BAVOKOL-154042 format. One record per atom (N, C-alpha, C, O): x negated, y, z; residue in three letters. Coordinates in steps of 0.05 Angstrom, whole numbers, plus 5000, padded with zeros to 4 digits. Example, Ala and Ser with C-alpha at 12.3 -4.5 7.8 and 13.67 -1.06 7.14 Angstrom:
<atoms>
473648865156ala475449105156ala473649345156ala471549345169ala474349555142ser472749795143ser474250015157ser473250235161ser
</atoms>
This chain:
<atoms>
497949805001met499449965003met498350175008met497050215028met499250454978thr497150614978thr497950854995thr499750785010thr497151185000lys499351395035lys500451565009lys500251805011lys501351464988ser503351544972ser505751424972ser507851544973ser505251134972glu507450994970glu508050975011glu510450985017glu507250975022leu508850985048leu508551175056leu508751205080leu507551515028ile509751715037ile512451725038ile514051825055ile513051555007ala515851395001ala517351305021ala519251375035ala515251025017lys517651035049lys519151055070lys521351025079lys515651155076leu517951305108leu519451505095leu520851575114leu520251665072ala522451985071ala524551655059ala526051645079ala524851565053ala526751265040ala528551225070ala530751285078ala525551055084arg528551045115arg528751235124arg531151235128arg527951405131tyr528251675139tyr530851925132tyr530652155140tyr533851815114pro533652125099pro533352295104pro532252445087pro534152405132gln534252765151gln531552865139gln531253095131gln529852665139leu526852695137leu526152735099leu526252575081leu525553035102val525653055071val522153065050val520653255056val521352925035ala518952775019ala516652975035ala515152855050ala516253345031lys514053355031lys514853395069lys515453635073lys514953315082asp515153375110asp512953025115asp510553005120asp515252785110ala513952555104ala510452605096ala508652505108ala510352765075glu507752755058glu504852815098glu502852695107glu506853105105leu505153185120leu505153095138leu503153185149leu506552905156ala507252715177ala504252525165ala502252475179ala504452465146val501852255140val499052425147val496852385158val500252635135lys496052765122lys495052935157lys493253065167lys497952775166met497153025197met494952735209met492752725220met497352465199ile495152335234ile493052255227ile490752295235ile494252105205leu491251965181leu487752265182leu485352215181leu489152585186asp485752715194asp485952735230asp484152845243asp488652605245ala488552635266ala485552445279ala483652545292ala485952175270met484651865264met482451995259met481052055278met481452055233ala477952245216ala477252325247ala476352205266ala478452655242lys476952775252lys475152665293lys473152745304lys477352465301ser477252275329ser474552135326ser472552155339ser475651945296leu473651835300leu470751975293leu468851875305leu470252155278ala468352275270ala466952465293ala465152635292ala468452375314gln466752615347gln466352245361gln465752195384gln466552115348gly465851855359gly467251655381gly466651465396gly469251795375gln472051575398gln474151395379gln475051385357gln474151265406arg475551015398arg480651015390arg482451075407arg480950955373ile483250985377ile484450715364ile484150585343ile486650705397glu487750455393glu490850595395glu491550825401glu492150365388ile494550245370ile495350105377ile495149905364ile497150085408arg498149875424arg499749605395arg500849675374arg499549435400gly500649205378gly500049195352gly500649045334gly498749385353phe497349505322phe494149305308phe493449115293phe492949565330gly490149485331gly489049685340gly489949885352gly486049605332ser483849935344ser481850065312ser481349955290ser481150335326phe479250275309phe476850515318phe477550725328phe473350425311gly472950515329gly471050465296gly471850405273gly467550515312leu465250705297leu464150365306leu464950255326leu462050235286asn460250005286asn457550205274asn457550355255asn454950115301tyr452350265286tyr450850025273tyr450449795281tyr450250165253arg448549945228arg445150135239arg445050375240arg442749945247pro440750045246pro439050185216pro439150115192pro438050315224pro435350285199pro434250055185pro433449835194pro434250125166arg432949845144arg431549895133arg430650125133arg430849745120val429249785097val429849425065val429749185062val430449785049gly433349615019gly430949525001gly428449524999gly433149444990arg432249434956arg433349534937arg435849494938arg432249704909asn432949844895asn433749684885asn431749544880asn435749584875pro437349284851pro435949384827pro434849194817pro435349664807lys433949664796lys431749844784lys431449984763lys429449754815ser427149864807ser425449584815ser423349494806ser426949484835gly426649204856gly424549374880gly424149234900gly422749744881glu421449764899glu423449814929glu424750014924glu423849764943lys422149764975lys423950084976lys423350244958lys426150154995val427150365000val428650355031val430150185039val427550615046arg428550715064arg431350755065arg432650885049arg432350605086val435350605095val437450755112val439750765106val436750825127pro437151065156pro438850975172pro440250795162pro439151005186ala441750895206ala443351145204ala442951395203ala446250875202lys449051035210lys452150875219lys452150625220lys454150995224tyr456050885231tyr456750815211tyr455950885189tyr459050625216val462150585196val464050615207val464050775226val464750565205pro468650525219pro469250185208pro469050025189pro469950225234his471849755227his473949895244his474050115255his475249685242phe477749615249phe479449375263phe481149285247phe479449245286lys480849135296lys483649075304lys484849145324lys485048875275ala487748795272ala487348635310ala485748475320ala490348825322gly491648755354gly493348525352gly494848465334gly492848385375lys494048135368lys496648075349lys496847945328lys498348215364glu501748245351glu501048305320glu502648225304glu499348425314leu498948415268leu498348195264leu499548075247leu496448075277arg494447715272arg497047605273arg497947545251arg498547575293glu501247335290glu503347455270glu505347315265glu503147585264arg505547775243arg504747625222arg505847415215arg502047755210val500147795185val501147355186val502547265167val499947105214asp499547035205asp502746795207asp502746555204asp504946945214leu507146885209leu508846845170leu510846735161leu506646995159lys507947125136lys506946915122lys508346805104lys503846825129lys502446675105lys503746355109lys504746265088lys503846275119gln507146065143gln509345905119gln511245775127gln
</atoms>
């Protein structure tokens, strides 16, 4: 599901909600989540899952085109861990 599809579903499910308001709500939620992660905070949505940051230490990589060694700096990458309820719902759908 894309962000546009999410906005459309939200607007369709709640007819009193104007499509522009649904779009604004989704954008505000995603922006708040991105800002929290950028500040190093963890986000927990009960029943759904949690978002956090994983640290990737510096390493020596390889340029695939030239084969020369390249230093890859340390970085933080976003990480999502599904909650128990979400894992169970997804598992039931596959059976």
